[in-house]
mmCIF entry with sequence, helices, sheets and N, C-alpha, C, O atoms, coordinates in Angstrom:
data_MODEL
# 
_entry.id   MODEL 
# 
_entity.id                         1 
_entity.type                       polymer 
_entity.pdbx_number_of_molecules   1 
# 
_entity_poly.entity_id                      1 
_entity_poly.type                           'polypeptide(L)' 
_entity_poly.nstd_linkage                   no 
_entity_poly.nstd_monomer                   no 
_entity_poly.pdbx_seq_one_letter_code       MSRLPAGEWSALESGILRWQNRKCATAAGIRLRDWN 
_entity_poly.pdbx_seq_one_letter_code_can   MSRLPAGEWSALESGILRWQNRKCATAAGIRLRDWN 
_entity_poly.pdbx_strand_id                 A 
# 
loop_
_entity_poly_seq.entity_id 
_entity_poly_seq.num 
_entity_poly_seq.mon_id 
_entity_poly_seq.hetero 
1 1  MET n 
1 2  SER n 
1 3  ARG n 
1 4  LEU n 
1 5  PRO n 
1 6  ALA n 
1 7  GLY n 
1 8  GLU n 
1 9  TRP n 
1 10 SER n 
1 11 ALA n 
1 12 LEU n 
1 13 GLU n 
1 14 SER n 
1 15 GLY n 
1 16 ILE n 
1 17 LEU n 
1 18 ARG n 
1 19 TRP n 
1 20 GLN n 
1 21 ASN n 
1 22 ARG n 
1 23 LYS n 
1 24 CYS n 
1 25 ALA n 
1 26 THR n 
1 27 ALA n 
1 28 ALA n 
1 29 GLY n 
1 30 ILE n 
1 31 ARG n 
1 32 LEU n 
1 33 ARG n 
1 34 ASP n 
1 35 TRP n 
1 36 ASN n 
# 
_struct_asym.id          A 
_struct_asym.entity_id   1 
# 
_struct_conf.conf_type_id            HELX_P 
_struct_conf.id                      HELX_P1 
_struct_conf.pdbx_PDB_helix_id       AA1 
_struct_conf.beg_label_comp_id       ALA 
_struct_conf.beg_label_asym_id       A 
_struct_conf.beg_label_seq_id        6 
_struct_conf.pdbx_beg_PDB_ins_code   ? 
_struct_conf.end_label_comp_id       TRP 
_struct_conf.end_label_asym_id       A 
_struct_conf.end_label_seq_id        35 
_struct_conf.pdbx_end_PDB_ins_code   ? 
_struct_conf.beg_auth_comp_id        ALA 
_struct_conf.beg_auth_asym_id        A 
_struct_conf.beg_auth_seq_id         6 
_struct_conf.end_auth_comp_id        TRP 
_struct_conf.end_auth_asym_id        A 
_struct_conf.end_auth_seq_id         35 
_struct_conf.pdbx_PDB_helix_class    1 
_struct_conf.details                 ? 
_struct_conf.pdbx_PDB_helix_length   30 
# 
_struct_conf_type.id          HELX_P 
_struct_conf_type.criteria    ? 
_struct_conf_type.reference   ? 
# 
loop_
_atom_site.group_PDB 
_atom_site.id 
_atom_site.type_symbol 
_atom_site.label_atom_id 
_atom_site.label_alt_id 
_atom_site.label_comp_id 
_atom_site.label_asym_id 
_atom_site.label_entity_id 
_atom_site.label_seq_id 
_atom_site.pdbx_PDB_ins_code 
_atom_site.Cartn_x 
_atom_site.Cartn_y 
_atom_site.Cartn_z 
_atom_site.occupancy 
_atom_site.B_iso_or_equiv 
_atom_site.pdbx_formal_charge 
_atom_site.auth_seq_id 
_atom_site.auth_comp_id 
_atom_site.auth_asym_id 
_atom_site.auth_atom_id 
_atom_site.pdbx_PDB_model_num 
ATOM 1   N N  . MET A 1 1  ? -51.345 52.108 6.224   1.00 0.00 ? 1  MET A N  1 
ATOM 2   C CA . MET A 1 1  ? -51.204 52.434 4.763   1.00 0.00 ? 1  MET A CA 1 
ATOM 3   C C  . MET A 1 1  ? -52.637 52.664 4.273   1.00 0.00 ? 1  MET A C  1 
ATOM 4   O O  . MET A 1 1  ? -53.551 51.897 4.575   1.00 0.00 ? 1  MET A O  1 
ATOM 5   N N  . SER A 1 2  ? -52.792 53.687 3.550   1.00 0.00 ? 2  SER A N  1 
ATOM 6   C CA . SER A 1 2  ? -54.143 53.982 3.035   1.00 0.00 ? 2  SER A CA 1 
ATOM 7   C C  . SER A 1 2  ? -54.418 53.147 1.834   1.00 0.00 ? 2  SER A C  1 
ATOM 8   O O  . SER A 1 2  ? -53.514 52.792 1.078   1.00 0.00 ? 2  SER A O  1 
ATOM 9   N N  . ARG A 1 3  ? -55.714 52.825 1.655   1.00 0.00 ? 3  ARG A N  1 
ATOM 10  C CA . ARG A 1 3  ? -56.126 51.989 0.506   1.00 0.00 ? 3  ARG A CA 1 
ATOM 11  C C  . ARG A 1 3  ? -56.337 52.819 -0.702  1.00 0.00 ? 3  ARG A C  1 
ATOM 12  O O  . ARG A 1 3  ? -57.243 53.652 -0.737  1.00 0.00 ? 3  ARG A O  1 
ATOM 13  N N  . LEU A 1 4  ? -55.532 52.618 -1.691  1.00 0.00 ? 4  LEU A N  1 
ATOM 14  C CA . LEU A 1 4  ? -55.716 53.310 -2.964  1.00 0.00 ? 4  LEU A CA 1 
ATOM 15  C C  . LEU A 1 4  ? -55.976 52.271 -4.054  1.00 0.00 ? 4  LEU A C  1 
ATOM 16  O O  . LEU A 1 4  ? -55.534 51.125 -3.970  1.00 0.00 ? 4  LEU A O  1 
ATOM 17  N N  . PRO A 1 5  ? -56.690 52.700 -5.052  1.00 0.00 ? 5  PRO A N  1 
ATOM 18  C CA . PRO A 1 5  ? -56.839 51.805 -6.233  1.00 0.00 ? 5  PRO A CA 1 
ATOM 19  C C  . PRO A 1 5  ? -55.462 51.506 -6.816  1.00 0.00 ? 5  PRO A C  1 
ATOM 20  O O  . PRO A 1 5  ? -54.542 52.324 -6.783  1.00 0.00 ? 5  PRO A O  1 
ATOM 21  N N  . ALA A 1 6  ? -55.372 50.293 -7.350  1.00 0.00 ? 6  ALA A N  1 
ATOM 22  C CA . ALA A 1 6  ? -54.012 49.862 -7.833  1.00 0.00 ? 6  ALA A CA 1 
ATOM 23  C C  . ALA A 1 6  ? -53.414 50.837 -8.831  1.00 0.00 ? 6  ALA A C  1 
ATOM 24  O O  . ALA A 1 6  ? -52.212 51.099 -8.796  1.00 0.00 ? 6  ALA A O  1 
ATOM 25  N N  . GLY A 1 7  ? -54.239 51.378 -9.722  1.00 0.00 ? 7  GLY A N  1 
ATOM 26  C CA . GLY A 1 7  ? -53.728 52.328 -10.726 1.00 0.00 ? 7  GLY A CA 1 
ATOM 27  C C  . GLY A 1 7  ? -53.145 53.592 -10.089 1.00 0.00 ? 7  GLY A C  1 
ATOM 28  O O  . GLY A 1 7  ? -52.083 54.088 -10.467 1.00 0.00 ? 7  GLY A O  1 
ATOM 29  N N  . GLU A 1 8  ? -53.906 54.089 -9.091  1.00 0.00 ? 8  GLU A N  1 
ATOM 30  C CA . GLU A 1 8  ? -53.408 55.328 -8.418  1.00 0.00 ? 8  GLU A CA 1 
ATOM 31  C C  . GLU A 1 8  ? -52.169 55.037 -7.628  1.00 0.00 ? 8  GLU A C  1 
ATOM 32  O O  . GLU A 1 8  ? -51.242 55.846 -7.614  1.00 0.00 ? 8  GLU A O  1 
ATOM 33  N N  . TRP A 1 9  ? -52.123 53.886 -6.957  1.00 0.00 ? 9  TRP A N  1 
ATOM 34  C CA . TRP A 1 9  ? -50.940 53.584 -6.140  1.00 0.00 ? 9  TRP A CA 1 
ATOM 35  C C  . TRP A 1 9  ? -49.706 53.424 -7.034  1.00 0.00 ? 9  TRP A C  1 
ATOM 36  O O  . TRP A 1 9  ? -48.640 53.946 -6.709  1.00 0.00 ? 9  TRP A O  1 
ATOM 37  N N  . SER A 1 10 ? -49.839 52.706 -8.156  1.00 0.00 ? 10 SER A N  1 
ATOM 38  C CA . SER A 1 10 ? -48.691 52.469 -9.014  1.00 0.00 ? 10 SER A CA 1 
ATOM 39  C C  . SER A 1 10 ? -48.207 53.810 -9.627  1.00 0.00 ? 10 SER A C  1 
ATOM 40  O O  . SER A 1 10 ? -47.007 53.995 -9.832  1.00 0.00 ? 10 SER A O  1 
ATOM 41  N N  . ALA A 1 11 ? -49.119 54.720 -9.909  1.00 0.00 ? 11 ALA A N  1 
ATOM 42  C CA . ALA A 1 11 ? -48.721 56.026 -10.421 1.00 0.00 ? 11 ALA A CA 1 
ATOM 43  C C  . ALA A 1 11 ? -48.007 56.797 -9.347  1.00 0.00 ? 11 ALA A C  1 
ATOM 44  O O  . ALA A 1 11 ? -47.017 57.468 -9.640  1.00 0.00 ? 11 ALA A O  1 
ATOM 45  N N  . LEU A 1 12 ? -48.451 56.734 -8.147  1.00 0.00 ? 12 LEU A N  1 
ATOM 46  C CA . LEU A 1 12 ? -47.857 57.458 -7.035  1.00 0.00 ? 12 LEU A CA 1 
ATOM 47  C C  . LEU A 1 12 ? -46.482 56.861 -6.761  1.00 0.00 ? 12 LEU A C  1 
ATOM 48  O O  . LEU A 1 12 ? -45.514 57.590 -6.544  1.00 0.00 ? 12 LEU A O  1 
ATOM 49  N N  . GLU A 1 13 ? -46.398 55.470 -6.772  1.00 0.00 ? 13 GLU A N  1 
ATOM 50  C CA . GLU A 1 13 ? -45.086 54.827 -6.477  1.00 0.00 ? 13 GLU A CA 1 
ATOM 51  C C  . GLU A 1 13 ? -44.122 55.137 -7.613  1.00 0.00 ? 13 GLU A C  1 
ATOM 52  O O  . GLU A 1 13 ? -42.957 55.401 -7.315  1.00 0.00 ? 13 GLU A O  1 
ATOM 53  N N  . SER A 1 14 ? -44.491 55.130 -8.857  1.00 0.00 ? 14 SER A N  1 
ATOM 54  C CA . SER A 1 14 ? -43.569 55.383 -9.909  1.00 0.00 ? 14 SER A CA 1 
ATOM 55  C C  . SER A 1 14 ? -43.073 56.855 -9.888  1.00 0.00 ? 14 SER A C  1 
ATOM 56  O O  . SER A 1 14 ? -41.941 57.165 -10.260 1.00 0.00 ? 14 SER A O  1 
ATOM 57  N N  . GLY A 1 15 ? -43.974 57.721 -9.439  1.00 0.00 ? 15 GLY A N  1 
ATOM 58  C CA . GLY A 1 15 ? -43.549 59.135 -9.298  1.00 0.00 ? 15 GLY A CA 1 
ATOM 59  C C  . GLY A 1 15 ? -42.502 59.295 -8.193  1.00 0.00 ? 15 GLY A C  1 
ATOM 60  O O  . GLY A 1 15 ? -41.550 60.065 -8.319  1.00 0.00 ? 15 GLY A O  1 
ATOM 61  N N  . ILE A 1 16 ? -42.711 58.537 -7.100  1.00 0.00 ? 16 ILE A N  1 
ATOM 62  C CA . ILE A 1 16 ? -41.713 58.607 -5.993  1.00 0.00 ? 16 ILE A CA 1 
ATOM 63  C C  . ILE A 1 16 ? -40.368 58.016 -6.486  1.00 0.00 ? 16 ILE A C  1 
ATOM 64  O O  . ILE A 1 16 ? -39.296 58.561 -6.223  1.00 0.00 ? 16 ILE A O  1 
ATOM 65  N N  . LEU A 1 17 ? -40.470 56.883 -7.209  1.00 0.00 ? 17 LEU A N  1 
ATOM 66  C CA . LEU A 1 17 ? -39.243 56.262 -7.675  1.00 0.00 ? 17 LEU A CA 1 
ATOM 67  C C  . LEU A 1 17 ? -38.501 57.126 -8.655  1.00 0.00 ? 17 LEU A C  1 
ATOM 68  O O  . LEU A 1 17 ? -37.273 57.203 -8.604  1.00 0.00 ? 17 LEU A O  1 
ATOM 69  N N  . ARG A 1 18 ? -39.227 57.792 -9.567  1.00 0.00 ? 18 ARG A N  1 
ATOM 70  C CA . ARG A 1 18 ? -38.626 58.757 -10.502 1.00 0.00 ? 18 ARG A CA 1 
ATOM 71  C C  . ARG A 1 18 ? -37.887 59.872 -9.714  1.00 0.00 ? 18 ARG A C  1 
ATOM 72  O O  . ARG A 1 18 ? -36.759 60.241 -10.042 1.00 0.00 ? 18 ARG A O  1 
ATOM 73  N N  . TRP A 1 19 ? -38.550 60.381 -8.687  1.00 0.00 ? 19 TRP A N  1 
ATOM 74  C CA . TRP A 1 19 ? -38.002 61.502 -7.896  1.00 0.00 ? 19 TRP A CA 1 
ATOM 75  C C  . TRP A 1 19 ? -36.737 61.019 -7.219  1.00 0.00 ? 19 TRP A C  1 
ATOM 76  O O  . TRP A 1 19 ? -35.739 61.740 -7.211  1.00 0.00 ? 19 TRP A O  1 
ATOM 77  N N  . GLN A 1 20 ? -36.745 59.810 -6.643  1.00 0.00 ? 20 GLN A N  1 
ATOM 78  C CA . GLN A 1 20 ? -35.556 59.256 -5.920  1.00 0.00 ? 20 GLN A CA 1 
ATOM 79  C C  . GLN A 1 20 ? -34.461 59.012 -6.938  1.00 0.00 ? 20 GLN A C  1 
ATOM 80  O O  . GLN A 1 20 ? -33.298 59.306 -6.661  1.00 0.00 ? 20 GLN A O  1 
ATOM 81  N N  . ASN A 1 21 ? -34.783 58.498 -8.075  1.00 0.00 ? 21 ASN A N  1 
ATOM 82  C CA . ASN A 1 21 ? -33.667 58.240 -9.108  1.00 0.00 ? 21 ASN A CA 1 
ATOM 83  C C  . ASN A 1 21 ? -33.098 59.591 -9.561  1.00 0.00 ? 21 ASN A C  1 
ATOM 84  O O  . ASN A 1 21 ? -31.885 59.709 -9.736  1.00 0.00 ? 21 ASN A O  1 
ATOM 85  N N  . ARG A 1 22 ? -33.924 60.586 -9.751  1.00 0.00 ? 22 ARG A N  1 
ATOM 86  C CA . ARG A 1 22 ? -33.393 61.867 -10.196 1.00 0.00 ? 22 ARG A CA 1 
ATOM 87  C C  . ARG A 1 22 ? -32.491 62.457 -9.076  1.00 0.00 ? 22 ARG A C  1 
ATOM 88  O O  . ARG A 1 22 ? -31.442 63.037 -9.359  1.00 0.00 ? 22 ARG A O  1 
ATOM 89  N N  . LYS A 1 23 ? -32.910 62.302 -7.832  1.00 0.00 ? 23 LYS A N  1 
ATOM 90  C CA . LYS A 1 23 ? -32.122 62.820 -6.741  1.00 0.00 ? 23 LYS A CA 1 
ATOM 91  C C  . LYS A 1 23 ? -30.810 62.090 -6.678  1.00 0.00 ? 23 LYS A C  1 
ATOM 92  O O  . LYS A 1 23 ? -29.775 62.738 -6.528  1.00 0.00 ? 23 LYS A O  1 
ATOM 93  N N  . CYS A 1 24 ? -30.788 60.784 -6.782  1.00 0.00 ? 24 CYS A N  1 
ATOM 94  C CA . CYS A 1 24 ? -29.553 59.947 -6.724  1.00 0.00 ? 24 CYS A CA 1 
ATOM 95  C C  . CYS A 1 24 ? -28.675 60.318 -7.895  1.00 0.00 ? 24 CYS A C  1 
ATOM 96  O O  . CYS A 1 24 ? -27.465 60.478 -7.733  1.00 0.00 ? 24 CYS A O  1 
ATOM 97  N N  . ALA A 1 25 ? -29.253 60.457 -9.061  1.00 0.00 ? 25 ALA A N  1 
ATOM 98  C CA . ALA A 1 25 ? -28.475 60.800 -10.242 1.00 0.00 ? 25 ALA A CA 1 
ATOM 99  C C  . ALA A 1 25 ? -27.817 62.097 -10.096 1.00 0.00 ? 25 ALA A C  1 
ATOM 100 O O  . ALA A 1 25 ? -26.652 62.230 -10.472 1.00 0.00 ? 25 ALA A O  1 
ATOM 101 N N  . THR A 1 26 ? -28.499 63.102 -9.558  1.00 0.00 ? 26 THR A N  1 
ATOM 102 C CA . THR A 1 26 ? -27.943 64.404 -9.328  1.00 0.00 ? 26 THR A CA 1 
ATOM 103 C C  . THR A 1 26 ? -26.762 64.300 -8.395  1.00 0.00 ? 26 THR A C  1 
ATOM 104 O O  . THR A 1 26 ? -25.693 64.844 -8.674  1.00 0.00 ? 26 THR A O  1 
ATOM 105 N N  . ALA A 1 27 ? -26.950 63.590 -7.265  1.00 0.00 ? 27 ALA A N  1 
ATOM 106 C CA . ALA A 1 27 ? -25.866 63.442 -6.286  1.00 0.00 ? 27 ALA A CA 1 
ATOM 107 C C  . ALA A 1 27 ? -24.617 62.725 -6.890  1.00 0.00 ? 27 ALA A C  1 
ATOM 108 O O  . ALA A 1 27 ? -23.467 63.063 -6.608  1.00 0.00 ? 27 ALA A O  1 
ATOM 109 N N  . ALA A 1 28 ? -24.925 61.732 -7.724  1.00 0.00 ? 28 ALA A N  1 
ATOM 110 C CA . ALA A 1 28 ? -23.803 60.963 -8.412  1.00 0.00 ? 28 ALA A CA 1 
ATOM 111 C C  . ALA A 1 28 ? -23.117 61.946 -9.360  1.00 0.00 ? 28 ALA A C  1 
ATOM 112 O O  . ALA A 1 28 ? -21.887 61.995 -9.393  1.00 0.00 ? 28 ALA A O  1 
ATOM 113 N N  . GLY A 1 29 ? -23.865 62.718 -10.123 1.00 0.00 ? 29 GLY A N  1 
ATOM 114 C CA . GLY A 1 29 ? -23.244 63.665 -11.078 1.00 0.00 ? 29 GLY A CA 1 
ATOM 115 C C  . GLY A 1 29 ? -22.334 64.632 -10.360 1.00 0.00 ? 29 GLY A C  1 
ATOM 116 O O  . GLY A 1 29 ? -21.225 64.916 -10.813 1.00 0.00 ? 29 GLY A O  1 
ATOM 117 N N  . ILE A 1 30 ? -22.810 65.138 -9.234  1.00 0.00 ? 30 ILE A N  1 
ATOM 118 C CA . ILE A 1 30 ? -21.961 66.157 -8.493  1.00 0.00 ? 30 ILE A CA 1 
ATOM 119 C C  . ILE A 1 30 ? -20.704 65.469 -7.973  1.00 0.00 ? 30 ILE A C  1 
ATOM 120 O O  . ILE A 1 30 ? -19.622 66.054 -8.010  1.00 0.00 ? 30 ILE A O  1 
ATOM 121 N N  . ARG A 1 31 ? -20.832 64.229 -7.486  1.00 0.00 ? 31 ARG A N  1 
ATOM 122 C CA . ARG A 1 31 ? -19.734 63.518 -6.957  1.00 0.00 ? 31 ARG A CA 1 
ATOM 123 C C  . ARG A 1 31 ? -18.655 63.248 -8.113  1.00 0.00 ? 31 ARG A C  1 
ATOM 124 O O  . ARG A 1 31 ? -17.452 63.450 -7.948  1.00 0.00 ? 31 ARG A O  1 
ATOM 125 N N  . LEU A 1 32 ? -19.193 62.791 -9.244  1.00 0.00 ? 32 LEU A N  1 
ATOM 126 C CA . LEU A 1 32 ? -18.258 62.550 -10.408 1.00 0.00 ? 32 LEU A CA 1 
ATOM 127 C C  . LEU A 1 32 ? -17.558 63.815 -10.773 1.00 0.00 ? 32 LEU A C  1 
ATOM 128 O O  . LEU A 1 32 ? -16.348 63.824 -11.000 1.00 0.00 ? 32 LEU A O  1 
ATOM 129 N N  . ARG A 1 33 ? -18.322 64.909 -10.833 1.00 0.00 ? 33 ARG A N  1 
ATOM 130 C CA . ARG A 1 33 ? -17.647 66.186 -11.247 1.00 0.00 ? 33 ARG A CA 1 
ATOM 131 C C  . ARG A 1 33 ? -16.602 66.629 -10.243 1.00 0.00 ? 33 ARG A C  1 
ATOM 132 O O  . ARG A 1 33 ? -15.596 67.224 -10.632 1.00 0.00 ? 33 ARG A O  1 
ATOM 133 N N  . ASP A 1 34 ? -16.820 66.345 -8.899  1.00 0.00 ? 34 ASP A N  1 
ATOM 134 C CA . ASP A 1 34 ? -15.811 66.667 -7.933  1.00 0.00 ? 34 ASP A CA 1 
ATOM 135 C C  . ASP A 1 34 ? -14.599 65.856 -8.067  1.00 0.00 ? 34 ASP A C  1 
ATOM 136 O O  . ASP A 1 34 ? -13.502 66.349 -7.805  1.00 0.00 ? 34 ASP A O  1 
ATOM 137 N N  . TRP A 1 35 ? -14.735 64.562 -8.484  1.00 0.00 ? 35 TRP A N  1 
ATOM 138 C CA . TRP A 1 35 ? -13.575 63.694 -8.555  1.00 0.00 ? 35 TRP A CA 1 
ATOM 139 C C  . TRP A 1 35 ? -12.755 64.055 -9.791  1.00 0.00 ? 35 TRP A C  1 
ATOM 140 O O  . TRP A 1 35 ? -11.537 63.880 -9.777  1.00 0.00 ? 35 TRP A O  1 
ATOM 141 N N  . ASN A 1 36 ? -13.367 64.542 -10.837 1.00 0.00 ? 36 ASN A N  1 
ATOM 142 C CA . ASN A 1 36 ? -12.650 64.776 -12.089 1.00 0.00 ? 36 ASN A CA 1 
ATOM 143 C C  . ASN A 1 36 ? -11.908 66.119 -12.090 1.00 0.00 ? 36 ASN A C  1 
ATOM 144 O O  . ASN A 1 36 ? -11.256 66.464 -13.075 1.00 0.00 ? 36 ASN A O  1 
# 
């Protein structure tokens, strides 16, 4: 794991988490639409 300053790492991590949340929310929305 590369050594990043804490601020840079937290920004990178939060960006990844936001991307994953958006991806999961999109998948959930498609699934809900298919069920209804």
